[in-house]
N, C-alpha and C positions, 0 to 999 in steps of 0.2 A: 137711688139706693146703690151704693158701691159694694160689691161683693168681694171681700178681700181673700177669702178662701172658698173653694167650691169642691164638691165631691169629685168633679172631673179632674181636678188638679192633684188629687191624692193618688199615689201609686197603687193602692189596693182596690180602687174603684168601689167604694162603699155605697150603700143606699143613701146616706146622708151624713152631715156633720152637725154636732151640737155640743152644748155644755162646755164652752171654752173657759179656761182660767188663765189670767195673764198677770205677770209681774214685770216691773221695770228693773233691770239688773245690769249694772256696768254699761249703761248707755244703750242697751238693747231691750226691746220688748220681747218677752218670751211667753209663748202660749202652749198650753197643753189642752188638747181637745179630744172629743169622743167621736169615733167613727162607728156607725151602726151598720150591721150587715143583716143577712137573712135571719128571720126569727128573733130579731132583737139582740143577737150576739154582738158585743162591742169590744173595742180595744182603744187604747189611748195613744195619740200621736203628738208630735212636737213640731212647732213652727216658730220662726223668728221674724222680726221686723225692726227696721231702723226708725220708722216714722209712726208706727201704730196703725197704718192704713194698708200698706202693701206687705203681704206676708208670704213666706216661703217655707214649705214643709221641709224639715231637715231629716235626711235619711230616707231609706226605701222600705222601712218596716216600722211597726209600732214600737213605742218605748216601754209600754206596759201592757201585758195581755192577761187573759183569763188564766186561772190556775189549772193544775193538773186534775184529771178526773177524780172525783171524790172529795176535793177540797171545797172550802166554803165559797170560793169565788170562781168555780169551774164553768159557769155558764156565760157570764157576761160581767164586765166592769165598766165604770165610767168615773171620770175625774170629779172630785168635789171641791178641793181647795189645795193650793200650793203656796208654801211659804219658804223663805230662805233664812237660815240662822247660822252664824259662824261658819260660812262657806259650805253649809250642808242644806240641800234641798229636801223638803218634806212634803210628800204628796199624800193627801187624804182622799180615799176613793171608795166608791160603792162597789161591793161585790155581791154577786147573785148566784145562788145554787137552786136550780129548778127542781122542786120536790115532787112535782106531779108530771109524769112522763107524757100525759095525754093533752094537757092544756098549757099553752104558752103563757108565761107570766101569771100563773095561777094566783088567785087572790090571797091565799094563805102562805104563799112562799115568802121568804124573808130576805131582804137586802141588809147586809151588815156594812160597817165602815172599817176599812183597813188603812194601814200606814205603810208607805214605802219611802226609802231614803236614797239619795244620790249625791255624788260630789260634782257632777257636771250637768244634771238635769236631763240626761239622756239614758244613762245606764242606772237602773234602779234595783234595789234589793227590798223585797217585801218582808214585813213581819209575818210570821207564820199564822198567827191568829188575828181575828178582828180586834180592834181597840174599842169599838162601840157596837153592841149587839142590837139589832132590830128585834122586835117582839111582835109576832103576828103581822098585822097590817101597819103597826107603828114602826116604820122604817126610818132610821135617823139619816135624813138626807142633808148633810152639811153643805151650806152654800158659801160660807165665808169664815175665816179665822183671823182674829187680831190678838195682839198680846199687849198687856199693860201690867206694869209692876210685877213682872215674872209670872203672871197668870195668863193662860191661854183662854180665849173666849171663842167657842165654836158655835156659830149660829146654824140652826137646822129647822127643817119643816117636818111636821108629823101629822098624821090623819087621825080623826076621832073614831071612824067606823070603817067597815069593809066596803061600804057602798061607794058608788062613783060620784056621789053628790059632792059639791064644793064644801068641804068641812075641815080644811087644813088650819093649823095653828103654827106659831113660831116659838121655838125654844132656844135656850143657850146651854151648852155644856162647858163646864169650867175645869181646868186642869193645871197642875203645877209642873207637869213633866211632858204634856202632850200625848200621853199614852193612857193614863188612868183618869177617867172623867166622872164628874157629877152632873146630872141632868136637871135642868130647871125649865119650867113652863113660864114664858114671859109675856106673850102677846096673843090676845084673842080679838076678834072684830068687835069694836064698840061704837064705831061711827057709821052713819047711814050708808055712805058710799062704799064702805068695806063689804057690805053684804054679809054672807055667812062664812067668809074665808079670808085669811091673810096668809101670804106665802112669799117665797123667793127673796129672803132678806139679803141685802148687800150692805156691809158695815165697814166704816173706816173710823180710825181714831184721829181726831183733828184737834190739836192743842189740848189734849186731855179729855175731850168730849167725844163719846160714842155717837156716831151719826148713821142712821139706817135709812136705806131706800127699800121699799117693799111694794108688793102689788096685792090686789084683792082678786 
């Protein structure tokens, strides 16, 4: 197993790295990834590669960080999806506000999805408000976005209950502008090997056909 990025190679010395999103742009693989620190606080960093194997973190600080105290993303953020359109990068990310001061990641706290834009992939400007609101334990965790016929399709995972049982499902949000979304439930476990949960959809558009890889 070849480790292309490690926590030791990141200037901020995080507890770990996770949740990378990669696009191939102008001959360069570009990665935005999540660094996690004490108590689950996270920020988003940027790395580049010429071969998709060996990566170098660009810069000495994160490219997107949690919001100011009192904002909807003031505790932690993590990257969900990154796309590029008309020389503008669009990053969809999860933001978290910890509503219970005594319990880390309290079960009723809510993750929302926000949008940030950039002309270079490094300097980002956030929308003030979330574009998709989580509700209770149903936190819209977007894992991939594709566009067909001027419609955005954002695939996400959601939970059915507040328990820790495996009970996730896959949905898709559709939008004509990438900001206002309609939510649709599209996939539940129906095959024996899927058990009680389907999750982590990755989707591409291949010659007009949507193709999804997912796990149970």
